[in-house]
N, C-alpha and C positions, 0 to 999 in steps of 0.2 A: 674533548668532551663539550666544551663551550659551543663549538660549531654544530655538534649534533643537537644540543638543546635549542640553539637558534633556529636550526632547520625545522625541528618539531614545532616550535612556536609559530614559525611562518606557515607551516602546513595547517596548523590548527586555525590560524587566522583565515586562511583560504577556505577551509571547511565552514567556518562561521559565516563568511561572506556568501558562500553558495547557499547555505541554509536560509539566510535572509532573502535571497533572490527567490528561492523556492516558495517561501511564505508569501512573498509579493505576488507571484504567479497564481498561487492558490486563491488568494483574495480576488484577483482579477477574474478568475474563472467563475467565481460565484458559488462554488461548492464548499468552500472552506468552513463555513459555519456548521454545516452538516457533518462533514467528514471529521473535522477536528473535535467535534463534540462526542465522538465515539471514544470510549475508554481505551487507552493504549495507542491511539492514533496521533502521532506527532506530525510535524510538517514533512519530515523525510519519508515516513511510511505512507502518508497521504499522497505525496507527490509520486512515489513509486507505484502506488495503487492506481492512480489516475493514468500514469504513463503506460501501465500494463493493459488497462481496460479501455482506454480511449474515452470517448464521450459517454458519460453515464446516462444521458437521456435516451440512448438507443436501447436500453434494457427496460423491460416492462416490470420485472419483479426480481426479488433477491435470488430466485432459483437460477435465473440466467447468469447472474454474476457468479454463483457457485460453480456453474459449469465452466465458465471461462477460467476460474481460478483452480479448477481441478478438484473442487470440493463437492462434487455431485454425489452425496452420500445416499445410498439406497441399499435395501436388503435384496439379495438375490435368492429366489426360491424356485426350485424345480420339483414339481410333483411332491413327493414325500420328503425330499431333502431340503433342509433349510440352510441357506448359506450365511455367510458373515456379512456385516455391513461394510460397504466399500466406500 
């Protein structure tokens, strides 16, 4: 049991170290003040977001980011039939 607890403590220490490194990279990129000011965005979520989208400056507006993230929400309407928001 002591061995399992020691392993869990070691793993938690590694996770904490990685999160510190992620925070340092966010600060170096220059986007951290904007992304981290968003409610619910911590360093792990922010780093994952930037890893997914790449350079944020290549997007002109939030709609382009929604498309990349798969959140391109729009209503589909055909003639007299009204569809659901996607």
